[in-house]
N, CA, C and O atoms as CSV, one atom per row, in Angstrom:
chain,resi,resn,atom,element,x,y,z
A,1,SER,N,N,141.876,86.188,92.206
A,1,SER,CA,C,141.587,85.003,91.424
A,1,SER,C,C,141.141,83.888,92.353
A,1,SER,O,O,141.377,83.927,93.561
A,2,ALA,N,N,140.496,82.899,91.768
A,2,ALA,CA,C,140.022,81.746,92.530
A,2,ALA,C,C,139.957,80.561,91.591
A,2,ALA,O,O,140.054,80.716,90.373
A,3,SER,N,N,139.793,79.382,92.155
A,3,SER,CA,C,139.628,78.206,91.311
A,3,SER,C,C,138.340,77.502,91.696
A,3,SER,O,O,137.867,77.594,92.829
A,4,VAL,N,N,137.781,76.790,90.710
A,4,VAL,CA,C,136.524,76.071,90.891
A,4,VAL,C,C,136.654,74.728,90.204
A,4,VAL,O,O,137.218,74.633,89.113
A,5,ILE,N,N,136.136,73.695,90.837
A,5,ILE,CA,C,135.998,72.386,90.212
A,5,ILE,C,C,134.508,72.110,90.110
A,5,ILE,O,O,133.790,72.136,91.110
A,6,GLN,N,N,134.052,71.847,88.895
A,6,GLN,CA,C,132.639,71.558,88.678
A,6,GLN,C,C,132.531,70.536,87.557
A,6,GLN,O,O,133.218,70.648,86.541
A,7,VAL,N,N,131.681,69.553,87.737
A,7,VAL,CA,C,131.428,68.561,86.694
A,7,VAL,C,C,130.390,69.157,85.745
A,7,VAL,O,O,129.288,69.513,86.162
A,8,LEU,N,N,130.751,69.260,84.473
A,8,LEU,CA,C,129.827,69.763,83.452
A,8,LEU,C,C,129.279,68.576,82.671
A,8,LEU,O,O,130.021,67.850,82.008
A,9,HIS,N,N,127.983,68.399,82.762
A,9,HIS,CA,C,127.321,67.332,82.035
A,9,HIS,C,C,127.112,67.785,80.591
A,9,HIS,O,O,127.113,68.988,80.329
A,10,PRO,N,N,126.935,66.867,79.656
A,10,PRO,CA,C,126.705,67.274,78.265
A,10,PRO,C,C,125.559,68.279,78.161
A,10,PRO,O,O,124.505,68.109,78.774
A,11,GLY,N,N,125.791,69.332,77.370
A,11,GLY,CA,C,124.796,70.381,77.195
A,11,GLY,C,C,125.473,71.681,76.825
A,11,GLY,O,O,126.673,71.708,76.549
A,12,THR,N,N,124.712,72.755,76.820
A,12,THR,CA,C,125.241,74.075,76.489
A,12,THR,C,C,125.244,74.947,77.731
A,12,THR,O,O,124.252,75.027,78.456
A,13,TYR,N,N,126.370,75.597,77.963
A,13,TYR,CA,C,126.568,76.498,79.091
A,13,TYR,C,C,126.969,77.855,78.528
A,13,TYR,O,O,127.339,77.966,77.359
A,14,TYR,N,N,126.895,78.884,79.364
A,14,TYR,CA,C,127.265,80.229,78.920
A,14,TYR,C,C,128.236,80.846,79.912
A,14,TYR,O,O,127.962,80.892,81.111
A,15,ALA,N,N,129.369,81.319,79.413
A,15,ALA,CA,C,130.306,82.116,80.206
A,15,ALA,C,C,129.861,83.558,80.032
A,15,ALA,O,O,129.814,84.069,78.913
A,16,VAL,N,N,129.533,84.215,81.138
A,16,VAL,CA,C,128.961,85.554,81.076
A,16,VAL,C,C,129.809,86.506,81.912
A,16,VAL,O,O,130.157,86.209,83.055
A,17,GLY,N,N,130.135,87.655,81.321
A,17,GLY,CA,C,130.851,88.699,82.032
A,17,GLY,C,C,129.904,89.805,82.437
A,17,GLY,O,O,128.684,89.653,82.365
A,18,GLU,N,N,130.472,90.918,82.863
A,18,GLU,CA,C,129.642,92.031,83.323
A,18,GLU,C,C,129.115,92.895,82.183
A,18,GLU,O,O,128.129,93.609,82.367
A,19,ALA,N,N,129.741,92.850,81.020
A,19,ALA,CA,C,129.298,93.678,79.890
A,19,ALA,C,C,128.018,93.102,79.295
A,19,ALA,O,O,127.848,91.883,79.259
A,20,PRO,N,N,127.106,93.973,78.822
A,20,PRO,CA,C,125.896,93.470,78.159
A,20,PRO,C,C,126.269,92.601,76.955
A,20,PRO,O,O,127.250,92.864,76.260
A,21,ASP,N,N,125.484,91.590,76.732
A,21,ASP,CA,C,125.688,90.677,75.597
A,21,ASP,C,C,127.061,90.007,75.620
A,21,ASP,O,O,127.639,89.739,74.566
A,22,SER,N,N,127.587,89.735,76.820
A,22,SER,CA,C,128.919,89.127,76.914
A,22,SER,C,C,128.863,87.602,76.967
A,22,SER,O,O,129.909,86.965,77.094
A,23,GLY,N,N,127.680,86.997,76.873
A,23,GLY,CA,C,127.563,85.548,76.970
A,23,GLY,C,C,128.211,84.827,75.815
A,23,GLY,O,O,127.973,85.148,74.651
A,24,VAL,N,N,129.034,83.845,76.147
A,24,VAL,CA,C,129.699,83.021,75.144
A,24,VAL,C,C,129.262,81.578,75.374
A,24,VAL,O,O,129.498,81.036,76.454
A,25,PRO,N,N,128.623,80.931,74.373
A,25,PRO,CA,C,128.174,79.555,74.584
A,25,PRO,C,C,129.349,78.580,74.599
A,25,PRO,O,O,130.305,78.713,73.836
A,26,ILE,N,N,129.248,77.602,75.487
A,26,ILE,CA,C,130.225,76.512,75.588
A,26,ILE,C,C,129.420,75.224,75.514
A,26,ILE,O,O,128.534,74.999,76.338
A,27,THR,N,N,129.721,74.371,74.530
A,27,THR,CA,C,128.979,73.130,74.359
A,27,THR,C,C,129.835,71.961,74.821
A,27,THR,O,O,130.970,71.797,74.374
A,28,ILE,N,N,129.288,71.150,75.718
A,28,ILE,CA,C,129.939,69.925,76.193
A,28,ILE,C,C,129.241,68.771,75.496
A,28,ILE,O,O,128.032,68.585,75.630
A,29,GLU,N,N,130.035,67.984,74.736
A,29,GLU,CA,C,129.473,66.871,73.974
A,29,GLU,C,C,129.939,65.553,74.555
A,29,GLU,O,O,130.853,65.514,75.378
A,30,GLY,N,N,129.307,64.473,74.125
A,30,GLY,CA,C,129.715,63.140,74.542
A,30,GLY,C,C,128.836,62.605,75.653
A,30,GLY,O,O,127.775,63.154,75.952
A,31,GLU,N,N,129.296,61.523,76.257
A,31,GLU,CA,C,128.563,60.869,77.340
A,31,GLU,C,C,128.917,61.513,78.672
A,31,GLU,O,O,129.992,62.091,78.833
A,32,ASP,N,N,127.996,61.405,79.626
A,32,ASP,CA,C,128.252,61.877,80.982
A,32,ASP,C,C,129.411,61.071,81.565
A,32,ASP,O,O,129.408,59.842,81.486
A,33,SER,N,N,130.398,61.744,82.147
A,33,SER,CA,C,131.605,61.076,82.633
A,33,SER,C,C,131.389,60.320,83.929
A,33,SER,O,O,132.125,59.378,84.220
A,34,GLY,N,N,130.397,60.710,84.712
A,34,GLY,CA,C,130.191,60.074,86.010
A,34,GLY,C,C,131.187,60.557,87.055
A,34,GLY,O,O,131.220,60.024,88.164
A,35,ASP,N,N,132.000,61.557,86.721
A,35,ASP,CA,C,132.981,62.081,87.669
A,35,ASP,C,C,132.289,62.697,88.874
A,35,ASP,O,O,131.156,63.169,88.781
A,36,GLU,N,N,132.983,62.686,90.003
A,36,GLU,CA,C,132.484,63.256,91.247
A,36,GLU,C,C,133.355,64.450,91.632
A,36,GLU,O,O,134.539,64.497,91.296
A,37,ILE,N,N,132.772,65.394,92.324
A,37,ILE,CA,C,133.518,66.539,92.846
A,37,ILE,C,C,134.202,66.103,94.140
A,37,ILE,O,O,133.569,65.458,94.976
A,38,PRO,N,N,135.488,66.443,94.326
A,38,PRO,CA,C,136.156,66.069,95.574
A,38,PRO,C,C,135.536,66.786,96.773
A,38,PRO,O,O,134.861,67.805,96.625
A,39,GLU,N,N,135.779,66.233,97.964
A,39,GLU,CA,C,135.286,66.866,99.185
A,39,GLU,C,C,136.104,68.116,99.478
A,39,GLU,O,O,137.276,68.199,99.109
A,40,GLY,N,N,135.497,69.068,100.127
A,40,GLY,CA,C,136.184,70.271,100.546
A,40,GLY,C,C,136.478,70.230,102.033
A,40,GLY,O,O,136.178,69.248,102.711
A,41,THR,N,N,137.068,71.303,102.529
A,41,THR,CA,C,137.305,71.424,103.968
A,41,THR,C,C,136.100,72.040,104.662
A,41,THR,O,O,136.030,72.053,105.891
A,42,ALA,N,N,135.142,72.556,103.876
A,42,ALA,CA,C,133.917,73.148,104.397
A,42,ALA,C,C,132.796,72.872,103.401
A,42,ALA,O,O,133.050,72.560,102.237
A,43,THR,N,N,131.569,72.989,103.863
A,43,THR,CA,C,130.423,72.839,102.968
A,43,THR,C,C,129.431,73.976,103.207
A,43,THR,O,O,129.259,74.453,104.329
A,44,VAL,N,N,128.789,74.392,102.123
A,44,VAL,CA,C,127.655,75.303,102.203
A,44,VAL,C,C,126.588,74.720,101.282
A,44,VAL,O,O,126.833,74.479,100.100
A,45,THR,N,N,125.409,74.500,101.840
A,45,THR,CA,C,124.293,73.979,101.068
A,45,THR,C,C,123.229,75.062,100.970
A,45,THR,O,O,122.761,75.585,101.982
A,46,ALA,N,N,122.855,75.391,99.738
A,46,ALA,CA,C,121.785,76.356,99.489
A,46,ALA,C,C,120.517,75.577,99.211
A,46,ALA,O,O,120.511,74.629,98.425
A,47,GLU,N,N,119.448,75.986,99.862
A,47,GLU,CA,C,118.119,75.489,99.526
A,47,GLU,C,C,117.303,76.724,99.212
A,47,GLU,O,O,117.773,77.845,99.402
A,48,ASP,N,N,116.112,76.534,98.743
A,48,ASP,CA,C,115.299,77.693,98.413
A,48,ASP,C,C,114.977,78.441,99.708
A,48,ASP,O,O,114.175,77.990,100.526
A,49,TYR,N,N,115.628,79.599,99.871
A,49,TYR,CA,C,115.454,80.528,100.995
A,49,TYR,C,C,116.197,80.161,102.268
A,49,TYR,O,O,115.812,80.612,103.347
A,50,SER,N,N,117.253,79.354,102.179
A,50,SER,CA,C,118.081,79.090,103.363
A,50,SER,C,C,119.458,78.569,102.960
A,50,SER,O,O,119.655,78.073,101.851
A,51,PHE,N,N,120.401,78.697,103.888
A,51,PHE,CA,C,121.749,78.147,103.738
A,51,PHE,C,C,122.086,77.341,104.982
A,51,PHE,O,O,121.634,77.663,106.081
A,52,GLU,N,N,122.885,76.286,104.805
A,52,GLU,CA,C,123.504,75.583,105.919
A,52,GLU,C,C,124.995,75.562,105.644
A,52,GLU,O,O,125.420,75.207,104.545
A,53,ALA,N,N,125.796,75.942,106.638
A,53,ALA,CA,C,127.248,76.004,106.471
A,53,ALA,C,C,127.923,75.209,107.571
A,53,ALA,O,O,127.457,75.160,108.709
A,54,GLU,N,N,129.042,74.582,107.199
A,54,GLU,CA,C,129.813,73.810,108.161
A,54,GLU,C,C,131.291,73.896,107.791
A,54,GLU,O,O,131.658,73.736,106.627
A,55,GLY,N,N,132.132,74.150,108.788
A,55,GLY,CA,C,133.578,74.095,108.594
A,55,GLY,C,C,134.226,75.357,108.059
A,55,GLY,O,O,135.425,75.341,107.781
A,56,LEU,N,N,133.487,76.458,107.901
A,56,LEU,CA,C,134.089,77.696,107.394
A,56,LEU,C,C,134.999,78.294,108.451
A,56,LEU,O,O,134.690,78.252,109.642
A,57,LYS,N,N,136.132,78.857,108.009
A,57,LYS,CA,C,137.075,79.497,108.919
A,57,LYS,C,C,137.727,80.682,108.223
A,57,LYS,O,O,137.619,80.831,107.006
A,58,LYS,N,N,138.399,81.518,108.989
A,58,LYS,CA,C,139.132,82.635,108.408
A,58,LYS,C,C,140.237,82.080,107.512
A,58,LYS,O,O,140.898,81.101,107.860
A,59,GLY,N,N,140.429,82.716,106.356
A,59,GLY,CA,C,141.446,82.291,105.409
A,59,GLY,C,C,140.820,81.669,104.179
A,59,GLY,O,O,139.630,81.841,103.918
A,60,VAL,N,N,141.632,80.945,103.424
A,60,VAL,CA,C,141.156,80.294,102.198
A,60,VAL,C,C,140.479,78.977,102.566
A,60,VAL,O,O,141.061,78.131,103.245
A,61,ASN,N,N,139.254,78.822,102.111
A,61,ASN,CA,C,138.462,77.624,102.350
A,61,ASN,C,C,138.197,76.924,101.025
A,61,ASN,O,O,137.868,77.577,100.034
A,62,GLU,N,N,138.337,75.607,100.997
A,62,GLU,CA,C,137.911,74.795,99.857
A,62,GLU,C,C,136.486,74.358,100.167
A,62,GLU,O,O,136.276,73.399,100.911
A,63,VAL,N,N,135.503,75.059,99.598
A,63,VAL,CA,C,134.104,74.886,99.969
A,63,VAL,C,C,133.367,74.062,98.924
A,63,VAL,O,O,133.358,74.404,97.741
A,64,LEU,N,N,132.750,72.975,99.372
A,64,LEU,CA,C,131.817,72.254,98.519
A,64,LEU,C,C,130.504,73.014,98.606
A,64,LEU,O,O,129.798,72.931,99.611
A,65,PHE,N,N,130.173,73.761,97.542
A,65,PHE,CA,C,128.938,74.549,97.480
A,65,PHE,C,C,127.919,73.732,96.725
A,65,PHE,O,O,128.101,73.439,95.543
A,66,GLU,N,N,126.836,73.359,97.405
A,66,GLU,CA,C,125.804,72.510,96.819
A,66,GLU,C,C,124.489,73.274,96.764
A,66,GLU,O,O,124.089,73.905,97.743
A,67,ASN,N,N,123.817,73.216,95.617
A,67,ASN,CA,C,122.491,73.798,95.495
A,67,ASN,C,C,121.484,72.661,95.597
A,67,ASN,O,O,121.239,71.948,94.624
A,68,ALA,N,N,120.905,72.497,96.777
A,68,ALA,CA,C,119.924,71.436,97.012
A,68,ALA,C,C,118.508,71.907,96.710
A,68,ALA,O,O,117.553,71.150,96.882
A,69,GLY,N,N,118.365,73.147,96.263
A,69,GLY,CA,C,117.048,73.697,95.952
A,69,GLY,C,C,116.649,73.426,94.516
A,69,GLY,O,O,117.381,72.785,93.762
A,70,GLU,N,N,115.483,73.921,94.150
A,70,GLU,CA,C,114.995,73.803,92.776
A,70,GLU,C,C,115.338,75.026,91.952
A,70,GLU,O,O,115.387,74.949,90.724
A,71,GLN,N,N,115.579,76.162,92.607
A,71,GLN,CA,C,115.882,77.414,91.921
A,71,GLN,C,C,117.395,77.606,91.808
A,71,GLN,O,O,118.149,76.995,92.565
A,72,PRO,N,N,117.849,78.449,90.869
A,72,PRO,CA,C,119.277,78.767,90.810
A,72,PRO,C,C,119.685,79.572,92.046
A,72,PRO,O,O,118.911,80.383,92.556
A,73,HIS,N,N,120.910,79.334,92.517
A,73,HIS,CA,C,121.437,80.054,93.683
A,73,HIS,C,C,122.908,80.363,93.480
A,73,HIS,O,O,123.619,79.662,92.760
A,74,HIS,N,N,123.340,81.420,94.127
A,74,HIS,CA,C,124.762,81.691,94.296
A,74,HIS,C,C,124.959,82.003,95.769
A,74,HIS,O,O,123.994,82.074,96.529
A,75,LEU,N,N,126.201,82.188,96.170
A,75,LEU,CA,C,126.512,82.479,97.563
A,75,LEU,C,C,127.312,83.765,97.627
A,75,LEU,O,O,128.350,83.899,96.979
A,76,LEU,N,N,126.825,84.698,98.406
A,76,LEU,CA,C,127.563,85.901,98.761
A,76,LEU,C,C,127.794,85.815,100.261
A,76,LEU,O,O,126.837,85.702,101.026
A,77,ALA,N,N,129.043,85.865,100.692
A,77,ALA,CA,C,129.388,85.760,102.111
A,77,ALA,C,C,130.039,87.069,102.547
A,77,ALA,O,O,131.119,87.419,102.071
A,78,PHE,N,N,129.378,87.794,103.455
A,78,PHE,CA,C,129.869,89.079,103.935
A,78,PHE,C,C,129.994,89.049,105.455
A,78,PHE,O,O,129.060,88.622,106.135
A,79,PRO,N,N,131.129,89.492,106.007
A,79,PRO,CA,C,131.214,89.605,107.467
A,79,PRO,C,C,130.297,90.735,107.944
A,79,PRO,O,O,130.142,91.756,107.273
A,80,LEU,N,N,129.703,90.528,109.106
A,80,LEU,CA,C,128.861,91.575,109.676
A,80,LEU,C,C,129.721,92.783,110.041
A,80,LEU,O,O,130.860,92.639,110.486
A,81,ALA,N,N,129.159,93.972,109.847
A,81,ALA,CA,C,129.831,95.201,110.257
A,81,ALA,C,C,129.835,95.276,111.789
A,81,ALA,O,O,129.018,94.648,112.462
A,82,GLU,N,N,130.756,96.041,112.302
A,82,GLU,CA,C,130.897,96.208,113.748
A,82,GLU,C,C,129.551,96.544,114.393
A,82,GLU,O,O,128.880,97.492,113.986
A,83,GLY,N,N,129.160,95.749,115.412
A,83,GLY,CA,C,127.934,96.009,116.158
A,83,GLY,C,C,126.644,95.579,115.473
A,83,GLY,O,O,125.566,95.816,116.018
A,84,LYS,N,N,126.711,94.954,114.297
A,84,LYS,CA,C,125.503,94.561,113.560
A,84,LYS,C,C,125.193,93.079,113.775
A,84,LYS,O,O,126.059,92.292,114.158
A,85,THR,N,N,123.935,92.723,113.520
A,85,THR,CA,C,123.464,91.350,113.705
A,85,THR,C,C,122.818,90.842,112.415
A,85,THR,O,O,122.584,91.608,111.481
A,86,ILE,N,N,122.538,89.547,112.382
A,86,ILE,CA,C,121.823,88.966,111.244
A,86,ILE,C,C,120.439,89.606,111.124
A,86,ILE,O,O,119.943,89.787,110.012
A,87,ALA,N,N,119.810,89.950,112.248
A,87,ALA,CA,C,118.511,90.639,112.203
A,87,ALA,C,C,118.649,91.975,111.475
A,87,ALA,O,O,117.742,92.370,110.742
A,88,ASP,N,N,119.768,92.677,111.665
A,88,ASP,CA,C,120.001,93.933,110.946
A,88,ASP,C,C,120.112,93.686,109.438
A,88,ASP,O,O,119.624,94.486,108.639
A,89,VAL,N,N,120.751,92.583,109.053
A,89,VAL,CA,C,120.887,92.241,107.632
A,89,VAL,C,C,119.512,91.957,107.040
A,89,VAL,O,O,119.197,92.444,105.954
A,90,ARG,N,N,118.688,91.174,107.740
A,90,ARG,CA,C,117.338,90.863,107.248
A,90,ARG,C,C,116.515,92.131,107.073
A,90,ARG,O,O,115.829,92.297,106.065
A,91,GLU,N,N,116.585,93.025,108.055
A,91,GLU,CA,C,115.827,94.275,107.963
A,91,GLU,C,C,116.315,95.125,106.794
A,91,GLU,O,O,115.508,95.704,106.067
A,92,PHE,N,N,117.630,95.202,106.611
A,92,PHE,CA,C,118.219,95.995,105.532
A,92,PHE,C,C,117.794,95.461,104.170
A,92,PHE,O,O,117.498,96.232,103.257
A,93,ALA,N,N,117.767,94.116,104.037
A,93,ALA,CA,C,117.451,93.489,102.744
A,93,ALA,C,C,115.950,93.475,102.444
A,93,ALA,O,O,115.559,93.255,101.298
A,94,SER,N,N,115.105,93.706,103.453
A,94,SER,CA,C,113.669,93.531,103.253
A,94,SER,C,C,112.940,94.767,102.751
A,94,SER,O,O,111.768,94.674,102.388
A,95,GLY,N,N,113.584,95.899,102.719
A,95,GLY,CA,C,112.845,97.085,102.292
A,95,GLY,C,C,113.771,98.180,101.833
A,95,GLY,O,O,114.959,97.951,101.605
A,96,PRO,N,N,113.226,99.370,101.697
A,96,PRO,CA,C,114.074,100.489,101.307
A,96,PRO,C,C,115.205,100.669,102.333
A,96,PRO,O,O,114.955,100.889,103.518
A,97,SER,N,N,116.423,100.573,101.861
A,97,SER,CA,C,117.591,100.622,102.741
A,97,SER,C,C,117.925,102.056,103.108
A,97,SER,O,O,117.914,102.951,102.263
A,98,GLN,N,N,118.220,102.257,104.380
A,98,GLN,CA,C,118.650,103.565,104.848
A,98,GLN,C,C,119.960,103.389,105.594
A,98,GLN,O,O,120.095,102.492,106.426
A,99,GLY,N,N,120.918,104.242,105.295
A,99,GLY,CA,C,122.206,104.167,105.959
A,99,GLY,C,C,123.112,103.138,105.325
A,99,GLY,O,O,122.754,102.507,104.331
A,100,PRO,N,N,124.289,102.971,105.903
A,100,PRO,CA,C,125.255,102.019,105.337
A,100,PRO,C,C,124.793,100.578,105.552
A,100,PRO,O,O,124.034,100.298,106.481
A,101,PRO,N,N,125.250,99.668,104.695
A,101,PRO,CA,C,124.869,98.260,104.855
A,101,PRO,C,C,125.412,97.703,106.175
A,101,PRO,O,O,126.442,98.167,106.665
A,102,PRO,N,N,124.730,96.715,106.746
A,102,PRO,CA,C,125.166,96.119,108.002
A,102,PRO,C,C,126.255,95.058,107.820
A,102,PRO,O,O,126.561,94.311,108.749
A,103,VAL,N,N,126.833,94.998,106.629
A,103,VAL,CA,C,127.909,94.051,106.332
A,103,VAL,C,C,129.098,94.801,105.756
A,103,VAL,O,O,128.962,95.928,105.281
A,104,ASP,N,N,130.271,94.164,105.801
A,104,ASP,CA,C,131.474,94.723,105.200
A,104,ASP,C,C,131.558,94.203,103.767
A,104,ASP,O,O,132.107,93.129,103.521
A,105,GLU,N,N,131.009,94.973,102.820
A,105,GLU,CA,C,130.948,94.534,101.421
A,105,GLU,C,C,132.330,94.320,100.817
A,105,GLU,O,O,132.502,93.430,99.983
A,106,ALA,N,N,133.316,95.112,101.217
A,106,ALA,CA,C,134.666,95.007,100.651
A,106,ALA,C,C,135.346,93.700,101.043
A,106,ALA,O,O,136.265,93.257,100.355
A,107,ALA,N,N,134.913,93.079,102.129
A,107,ALA,CA,C,135.535,91.840,102.606
A,107,ALA,C,C,134.723,90.608,102.216
A,107,ALA,O,O,134.932,89.533,102.778
A,108,GLY,N,N,133.809,90.743,101.272
A,108,GLY,CA,C,132.939,89.636,100.888
A,108,GLY,C,C,133.601,88.647,99.941
A,108,GLY,O,O,134.638,88.930,99.341
A,109,ALA,N,N,132.981,87.482,99.823
A,109,ALA,CA,C,133.401,86.435,98.889
A,109,ALA,C,C,132.152,85.933,98.187
A,109,ALA,O,O,131.051,86.043,98.727
A,110,GLU,N,N,132.311,85.374,96.971
A,110,GLU,CA,C,131.136,84.945,96.216
A,110,GLU,C,C,131.429,83.738,95.350
A,110,GLU,O,O,132.582,83.411,95.065
A,111,THR,N,N,130.343,83.078,94.934
A,111,THR,CA,C,130.438,81.950,94.011
A,111,THR,C,C,129.689,82.296,92.728
A,111,THR,O,O,129.045,83.340,92.626
A,112,ALA,N,N,129.789,81.408,91.765
A,112,ALA,CA,C,128.992,81.497,90.543
A,112,ALA,C,C,127.561,81.049,90.848
A,112,ALA,O,O,127.288,80.507,91.920
A,113,ILE,N,N,126.668,81.276,89.918
A,113,ILE,CA,C,125.278,80.824,90.037
A,113,ILE,C,C,125.219,79.347,89.650
A,113,ILE,O,O,125.755,78.941,88.618
A,114,LEU,N,N,124.565,78.558,90.486
A,114,LEU,CA,C,124.387,77.128,90.211
A,114,LEU,C,C,122.912,76.808,90.059
A,114,LEU,O,O,122.073,77.328,90.794
A,115,GLU,N,N,122.604,75.950,89.100
A,115,GLU,CA,C,121.250,75.432,88.951
A,115,GLU,C,C,120.942,74.477,90.101
A,115,GLU,O,O,121.852,73.949,90.739
A,116,GLY,N,N,119.654,74.259,90.360
A,116,GLY,CA,C,119.256,73.299,91.374
A,116,GLY,C,C,119.855,71.939,91.092
A,116,GLY,O,O,119.820,71.470,89.954
A,117,GLY,N,N,120.404,71.297,92.111
A,117,GLY,CA,C,121.007,69.979,91.972
A,117,GLY,C,C,122.477,69.998,91.606
A,117,GLY,O,O,123.124,68.952,91.641
A,118,ASP,N,N,123.035,71.165,91.252
A,118,ASP,CA,C,124.455,71.246,90.881
A,118,ASP,C,C,125.314,71.552,92.107
A,118,ASP,O,O,124.835,72.079,93.110
A,119,SER,N,N,126.595,71.205,91.995
A,119,SER,CA,C,127.570,71.454,93.052
A,119,SER,C,C,128.883,71.880,92.423
A,119,SER,O,O,129.137,71.619,91.247
A,120,GLN,N,N,129.709,72.538,93.215
A,120,GLN,CA,C,131.057,72.867,92.777
A,120,GLN,C,C,131.956,72.968,94.004
A,120,GLN,O,O,131.493,73.263,95.106
A,121,LEU,N,N,133.236,72.720,93.797
A,121,LEU,CA,C,134.248,72.942,94.822
A,121,LEU,C,C,134.899,74.269,94.485
A,121,LEU,O,O,135.511,74.408,93.426
A,122,VAL,N,N,134.775,75.247,95.373
A,122,VAL,CA,C,135.220,76.604,95.090
A,122,VAL,C,C,136.092,77.110,96.241
A,122,VAL,O,O,135.847,76.807,97.408
A,123,GLN,N,N,137.105,77.882,95.882
A,123,GLN,CA,C,137.926,78.549,96.902
A,123,GLN,C,C,137.224,79.832,97.318
A,123,GLN,O,O,136.922,80.681,96.479
A,124,LEU,N,N,136.964,79.974,98.612
A,124,LEU,CA,C,136.427,81.211,99.156
A,124,LEU,C,C,137.397,81.711,100.213
A,124,LEU,O,O,137.747,80.982,101.141
A,125,GLU,N,N,137.826,82.950,100.069
A,125,GLU,CA,C,138.707,83.533,101.074
A,125,GLU,C,C,137.881,84.408,102.000
A,125,GLU,O,O,137.337,85.436,101.595
A,126,LEU,N,N,137.800,83.978,103.247
A,126,LEU,CA,C,137.109,84.742,104.280
A,126,LEU,C,C,138.179,85.499,105.052
A,126,LEU,O,O,138.949,84.902,105.804
A,127,THR,N,N,138.226,86.808,104.867
A,127,THR,CA,C,139.352,87.615,105.353
A,127,THR,C,C,139.236,88.029,106.805
A,127,THR,O,O,140.196,88.548,107.374
A,128,LYS,N,N,138.085,87.814,107.417
A,128,LYS,CA,C,137.883,88.227,108.804
A,128,LYS,C,C,137.306,87.083,109.625
A,128,LYS,O,O,136.596,86.226,109.100
A,129,SER,N,N,137.613,87.078,110.910
A,129,SER,CA,C,136.948,86.174,111.840
A,129,SER,C,C,135.614,86.786,112.223
A,129,SER,O,O,135.428,87.997,112.102
A,130,GLY,N,N,134.684,85.962,112.682
A,130,GLY,CA,C,133.410,86.477,113.151
A,130,GLY,C,C,132.244,85.886,112.396
A,130,GLY,O,O,132.374,84.868,111.716
A,131,THR,N,N,131.104,86.535,112.524
A,131,THR,CA,C,129.863,86.066,111.912
A,131,THR,C,C,129.717,86.637,110.510
A,131,THR,O,O,129.961,87.821,110.279
A,132,TYR,N,N,129.316,85.782,109.580
A,132,TYR,CA,C,129.089,86.169,108.194
A,132,TYR,C,C,127.612,86.034,107.856
A,132,TYR,O,O,126.933,85.134,108.351
A,133,ALA,N,N,127.120,86.930,107.012
A,133,ALA,CA,C,125.793,86.793,106.422
A,133,ALA,C,C,125.965,86.055,105.101
A,133,ALA,O,O,126.781,86.453,104.270
A,134,LEU,N,N,125.204,84.985,104.902
A,134,LEU,CA,C,125.218,84.229,103.647
A,134,LEU,C,C,123.964,84.624,102.883
A,134,LEU,O,O,122.848,84.441,103.369
A,135,LEU,N,N,124.153,85.167,101.681
A,135,LEU,CA,C,123.046,85.756,100.928
A,135,LEU,C,C,122.986,85.220,99.507
A,135,LEU,O,O,123.993,84.782,98.951
A,136,CYS,N,N,121.791,85.261,98.926
A,136,CYS,CA,C,121.567,84.968,97.517
A,136,CYS,C,C,120.556,85.982,97.007
A,136,CYS,O,O,119.506,86.183,97.618
A,137,PHE,N,N,120.876,86.625,95.882
A,137,PHE,CA,C,119.977,87.620,95.314
A,137,PHE,C,C,119.427,87.199,93.957
A,137,PHE,O,O,119.025,88.057,93.171
A,138,ILE,N,N,119.398,85.906,93.663
A,138,ILE,CA,C,118.854,85.405,92.401
A,138,ILE,C,C,117.349,85.221,92.563
A,138,ILE,O,O,116.901,84.531,93.479
A,139,SER,N,N,116.575,85.831,91.684
A,139,SER,CA,C,115.117,85.682,91.727
A,139,SER,C,C,114.721,84.274,91.311
A,139,SER,O,O,115.406,83.644,90.505
A,140,ASP,N,N,113.609,83.778,91.863
A,140,ASP,CA,C,113.132,82.481,91.402
A,140,ASP,C,C,112.539,82.634,90.000
A,140,ASP,O,O,112.268,83.747,89.549
A,141,ARG,N,N,112.347,81.531,89.333
A,141,ARG,CA,C,111.913,81.578,87.932
A,141,ARG,C,C,110.536,82.197,87.743
A,141,ARG,O,O,110.243,82.748,86.682
A,142,ALA,N,N,109.686,82.109,88.765
A,142,ALA,CA,C,108.351,82.686,88.646
A,142,ALA,C,C,108.395,84.211,88.629
A,142,ALA,O,O,107.521,84.848,88.041
A,143,THR,N,N,109.405,84.802,89.268
A,143,THR,CA,C,109.504,86.274,89.316
A,143,THR,C,C,110.723,86.801,88.562
A,143,THR,O,O,110.985,88.004,88.576
A,144,TRP,N,N,111.470,85.914,87.904
A,144,TRP,CA,C,112.662,86.293,87.158
A,144,TRP,C,C,112.308,87.372,86.140
A,144,TRP,O,O,111.314,87.235,85.427
A,145,PRO,N,N,113.100,88.442,86.056
A,145,PRO,CA,C,112.776,89.480,85.042
A,145,PRO,C,C,112.812,88.886,83.631
A,145,PRO,O,O,113.733,88.152,83.274
A,146,ARG,N,N,111.822,89.210,82.865
A,146,ARG,CA,C,111.746,88.746,81.474
A,146,ARG,C,C,112.083,89.913,80.556
A,146,ARG,O,O,111.642,91.039,80.786
A,147,GLY,N,N,112.867,89.641,79.516
A,147,GLY,CA,C,113.270,90.717,78.613
A,147,GLY,C,C,112.637,90.622,77.268
A,147,GLY,O,O,112.888,91.464,76.407
């Protein structure tokens, strides 16, 4: 389990699970509260095609996750597998993958998807020391699958 603090502005949101057609609409009515998200002990900022991270450490982190891009983003944080590098992760993600992933998928942490300009304070548990790959697999709107 984890906790998240996020300011929801008036509008309609959807809680979505893994099952098909699991979306449940949630409507926030009234005036914008003007509330602010508290600071975390670490920050991760997503922009379109990059991340900047500061203050992450092994253990439970209170991360201010900010989407400074125009596209929706989420954060997947995976420790590198023994002997692997960020270059190995880029190569693995760029084409047909062969062999095991260069990250420890079982030790990963993740956030929800945020629209551009949104932020949330989220608990991320980083179970290992070392280098992590920060990834996002959300397609931009121009290439988003249409149903």
